[in-house]
C-alpha positions in Angstrom: -151.9 -172.1 -55.3 -154.1 -174.7 -57.2 -152.4 -173.8 -60.4 -149.0 -174.5 -58.9 -150.2 -177.9 -57.8 -151.6 -178.6 -61.3 -148.3 -177.7 -62.9 -146.4 -179.8 -60.4 -148.8 -182.7 -61.2 -148.2 -182.3 -64.9 -144.4 -182.4 -64.5 -144.4 -185.3 -62.1 -146.8 -187.2 -64.3 -144.6 -186.7 -67.4 -141.5 -187.9 -65.6 -143.2 -191.1 -64.4 -144.8 -191.7 -67.9 -141.5 -191.6 -69.7 -139.7 -193.7 -67.1 -142.5 -196.2 -67.1 -142.4 -196.4 -70.9 -138.7 -197.2 -70.8 -139.1 -199.9 -68.2 -142.1 -201.5 -70.1 -140.4 -201.7 -73.5 -137.1 -203.0 -72.1 -138.9 -205.6 -69.9 -141.4 -206.8 -72.5 -138.8 -207.1 -75.3 -136.5 -209.1 -72.9 -139.4 -211.5 -72.1 -140.2 -211.9 -75.8 -136.6 -212.8 -76.5 -136.4 -215.2 -73.5 -139.4 -217.3 -74.5 -139.4 -216.9 -78.2 -142.7 -215.0 -78.2 -143.2 -212.6 -81.1 -142.8 -208.9 -80.2 -146.2 -208.4 -81.9 -148.0 -210.5 -79.2 -146.0 -208.9 -76.4 -146.9 -205.5 -77.7 -150.6 -206.3 -78.1 -151.1 -208.0 -74.7 -148.5 -206.7 -72.2 -147.7 -203.3 -73.7 -151.1 -202.7 -75.2 -153.0 -203.4 -72.0 -150.4 -201.9 -69.7 -150.4 -198.5 -71.5 -154.2 -198.6 -71.7 -154.6 -198.8 -68.0 -154.6 -195.0 -67.5 -157.5 -194.7 -70.0 -159.4 -197.4 -68.1 -159.0 -195.7 -64.7 -159.9 -192.3 -66.1 -162.9 -193.5 -68.1 -164.4 -195.5 -65.2 -163.8 -192.7 -62.7 -165.4 -190.1 -65.1 -168.5 -192.3 -65.7 -169.0 -192.9 -62.0 -168.6 -189.2 -61.3 -171.2 -188.2 -63.9 -168.9 -187.0 -66.6 -169.7 -189.3 -69.6 -168.3 -186.9 -72.2 -164.8 -187.2 -70.6 -165.2 -191.0 -70.4 -166.0 -191.4 -74.1 -163.9 -188.5 -75.3 -160.9 -190.0 -73.5 -161.2 -193.3 -75.6 -162.0 -191.6 -78.9 -159.3 -188.9 -78.5 -156.7 -191.4 -77.3 -157.3 -193.6 -80.4 -156.9 -190.6 -82.7 -153.8 -189.5 -80.9 -152.3 -193.0 -80.9 -152.4 -193.2 -84.7 -151.7 -189.6 -85.8 -149.5 -188.3 -83.0 -147.8 -191.4 -81.7 -147.1 -193.3 -84.9 -146.3 -189.9 -86.6 -143.8 -189.0 -83.9 -142.2 -192.5 -83.9 -142.0 -192.3 -87.7 -140.0 -189.1 -87.6 -137.3 -190.9 -85.4 -137.1 -193.9 -87.7 -139.3 -195.5 -90.4 -142.1 -197.6 -88.9 -141.9 -200.8 -90.9 -144.6 -203.5 -90.9 -142.5 -206.7 -91.4 -144.9 -209.0 -89.6 -148.0 -210.3 -91.6 -149.8 -210.8 -88.3 -150.1 -207.0 -87.9 -152.6 -207.0 -90.8 -155.0 -209.2 -88.8 -154.8 -206.8 -85.8 -155.2 -203.7 -88.0 -158.4 -205.3 -89.3 -159.5 -205.9 -85.7 -158.8 -202.3 -84.9 -161.0 -201.1 -87.8 -163.8 -203.5 -86.8 -163.7 -202.3 -83.2 -163.8 -198.7 -84.3 -166.8 -199.3 -86.5 -168.6 -201.1 -83.6 -167.9 -198.1 -81.4 -169.4 -195.7 -84.0 -172.6 -197.9 -84.2 -172.9 -197.8 -80.4 -172.4 -194.0 -80.4 -175.3 -193.7 -82.9 -177.6 -195.3 -80.4 -176.8 -192.6 -77.9 -176.2 -195.0 -75.0 -173.8 -197.9 -74.1 -175.6 -200.0 -71.6 -174.4 -203.0 -69.5 -175.4 -205.6 -72.2 -173.5 -203.7 -74.9 -170.5 -203.4 -72.5 -170.5 -207.1 -71.8 -170.6 -207.7 -75.6 -167.5 -205.6 -76.1 -165.7 -207.5 -73.4 -166.8 -210.8 -75.0 -165.4 -209.7 -78.4 -162.1 -208.8 -76.6 -161.9 -212.2 -75.0 -162.4 -213.9 -78.4 -159.8 -211.7 -80.0 -157.2 -212.4 -77.3 -157.9 -216.2 -77.4 -157.5 -216.2 -81.2 -154.2 -214.2 -81.0 -152.8 -216.6 -78.4 -153.9 -219.7 -80.4 -152.3 -218.4 -83.6 -149.1 -217.5 -81.8 -148.9 -221.0 -80.3 -149.4 -222.5 -83.7 -146.5 -220.3 -85.1 -144.2 -221.3 -82.2 -144.9 -225.1 -82.8 -144.0 -224.7 -86.5 -140.8 -222.9 -85.7 -139.7 -225.2 -82.8 -138.4 -228.0 -84.9 -135.5 -226.4 -86.7 -134.6 -224.0 -83.9 -134.8 -226.4 -81.0 -131.1 -226.7 -80.2 -130.5 -222.9 -80.6 -133.6 -222.2 -78.5 -132.4 -224.4 -75.7 -129.0 -222.7 -75.6 -130.7 -219.3 -75.6 -133.0 -220.3 -72.7 -129.9 -221.1 -70.5 -128.3 -217.7 -71.4 -131.4 -215.6 -70.8 -132.7 -217.4 -67.7 -130.9 -215.1 -65.2 -132.4 -212.0 -66.9 -136.0 -213.1 -66.6 -136.8 -211.8 -63.1 -135.3 -208.3 -63.8 -137.4 -208.2 -67.0 -140.6 -209.1 -65.1 -139.8 -206.5 -62.5 -139.3 -203.9 -65.2 -142.7 -204.7 -66.7 -144.4 -204.4 -63.4 -142.6 -201.3 -62.4 -143.3 -199.7 -65.8 -147.0 -200.4 -65.6 -147.2 -199.0 -62.1 -145.3 -195.8 -63.1 -147.5 -195.4 -66.2 -150.7 -195.6 -64.2 -149.6 -193.2 -61.4 -148.0 -190.9 -63.9 -151.1 -190.7 -66.1 -153.3 -190.0 -63.2 -151.1 -187.1 -62.1 -150.9 -185.8 -65.6 -154.6 -185.9 -66.2 -155.4 -184.4 -62.8 -153.2 -181.4 -63.5 -154.3 -181.0 -67.1 -158.0 -181.1 -66.4 -157.6 -178.7 -63.5 -155.8 -176.1 -65.7 -158.2 -176.6 -68.7 -161.3 -176.1 -66.6 -160.1 -172.8 -65.4 -160.6 -171.6 -68.9 -164.2 -172.8 -69.2 -163.6 -175.5 -71.8 -166.4 -178.1 -72.2 -165.9 -181.7 -70.9 -166.2 -183.2 -74.4 -163.4 -181.0 -75.7 -161.3 -181.7 -72.6 -161.9 -185.4 -73.1 -160.7 -185.6 -76.7 -157.8 -183.3 -76.2 -156.2 -182.7 -72.8 -157.4 -186.0 -71.2 -156.8 -188.0 -74.3 -153.3 -186.7 -74.8 -152.5 -187.1 -71.1 -153.6 -190.8 -71.1 -151.9 -191.4 -74.4 -148.5 -190.3 -73.1 -147.7 -193.9 -72.0 -148.2 -195.0 -75.6 -146.1 -192.0 -76.8 -143.3 -192.7 -74.4 -143.3 -196.4 -75.3 -143.4 -195.7 -79.0 -140.6 -193.1 -78.9 -138.4 -195.4 -77.0 -139.2 -198.3 -79.3 -138.5 -196.1 -82.3 -135.0 -195.2 -80.9 -134.3 -198.9 -80.4 -135.6 -199.6 -84.0 -138.3 -201.9 -82.7 -140.9 -201.1 -85.4 -143.2 -204.0 -84.4 -143.4 -202.8 -80.8 -144.5 -199.3 -82.1 -147.2 -200.8 -84.3 -148.3 -203.4 -81.9 -148.4 -200.9 -79.1 -150.7 -198.5 -81.0 -152.9 -201.2 -82.5 -153.2 -203.1 -79.3 -153.9 -200.0 -77.3 -156.7 -198.9 -79.7 -158.3 -202.3 -79.6 -158.1 -202.4 -75.8 -159.4 -198.8 -75.5 -162.7 -199.6 -77.3 -163.3 -203.2 -76.3 -162.0 -203.2 -72.7 -162.4 -199.6 -71.6 -165.7 -198.8 -73.1 -166.9 -202.3 -72.3 -165.8 -202.3 -68.6 -166.9 -198.7 -68.1 -170.4 -199.5 -69.5 -170.7 -202.6 -67.3 -169.9 -200.6 -64.2 -171.9 -197.5 -65.2 -173.9 -197.2 -68.4 -172.7 -194.4 -70.6 -174.8 -191.7 -72.2 -173.1 -190.7 -75.5 -173.3 -187.1 -76.8 -174.3 -186.6 -80.4 -170.9 -185.1 -81.3 -169.2 -188.4 -80.9 -171.7 -190.1 -83.3 -171.4 -187.5 -86.1 -167.9 -186.1 -85.6 -165.2 -187.6 -83.4 -166.3 -191.2 -83.7 -166.4 -191.2 -87.5 -163.0 -189.4 -87.6 -161.5 -192.1 -85.3 -162.9 -194.9 -87.6 -161.7 -193.1 -90.8 -158.2 -192.8 -89.4 -158.2 -196.5 -88.5 -159.3 -197.4 -92.0 -156.7 -195.1 -93.6 -153.9 -196.7 -91.5 -155.0 -200.1 -92.5 -155.1 -199.3 -96.2 -151.7 -197.5 -96.1 -149.9 -200.3 -94.4 -151.5 -202.9 -96.6 -150.3 -200.9 -99.7 -146.9 -199.6 -98.6 -145.9 -201.5 -95.4 -143.7 -198.5 -94.3 -144.5 -195.2 -92.7 -141.5 -193.0 -93.5 -140.7 -189.5 -92.4 -142.8 -187.7 -95.1 -146.0 -189.6 -94.1 -145.1 -189.2 -90.4 -145.0 -185.5 -90.9 -148.4 -185.5 -92.7 -149.9 -187.5 -89.8 -148.6 -184.9 -87.2 -149.9 -182.0 -89.3 -153.3 -183.8 -89.5 -153.4 -184.2 -85.7 -152.4 -180.6 -85.2 -155.4 -179.7 -87.5 -157.7 -181.9 -85.5 -156.7 -180.2 -82.2 -157.0 -176.8 -83.8 -160.6 -177.5 -84.8 -161.4 -178.7 -81.3 -159.9 -175.5 -79.8 -162.4 -173.6 -82.0 -165.5 -175.5 -80.9 
């Protein structure tokens, strides 16, 4: 009977996750169009944080229940899945093009956050002071992103003022539905992720798999499904910037907000494997994505296929541990 409930939880979670991803993308893009906010910023703040909410809930709950390996593995595994699995899957649907120079700044921030995480993993413990430091870095990053976006909008306002005023009148009736879609999408993502992870962890533990492996595979994939749903839908809609901003923003939030908030609530003891294996892999993947997008700007289907194969290899190695 427990297995039946676990399977039902997985199915219900998947339905909510994909529905929530659709609502979140449609609502956030509509808000961006209405107010002239770049899709990059919307993806980083609204979509990035909204789709990272499941990771936050799972990591905090795992730390409080005495399962730090699931807490850390969730963040590390999700970041790896976000780049290799999610960008790879989106790239198979349509090329993922970096047409916004601002994404380079955020890719650099993702690399910096990943390296900070590895350094903390090497210490073997993430205490409350370190957690507060991560949250402070996130606050500075968000403030800087907002300030730069405001500067961009002021520069663009002059020549487009008349057109913008006309657009505001047209889009005004659609604002409330867009906001409701965003809220509904986030709620569905959070509930769906919890159902998905509950079912997945229940099934995996029946086979005697370690919590660390569960964290970087089953839990990470489960909590990354909101990002996957959002990226696939954005890919179908040819919204490349939403795909990239969703992944980059989520990875930054995962490290700075989730590890930070979790450590402030309950200090985290970090297993050695995250310092010598999973953490460095996460950082290396972040660096590789930065270098590739700086050099080529587009992730086409061939590279997307390579990314998916690389992720399959990573999961295969985990299954053999």
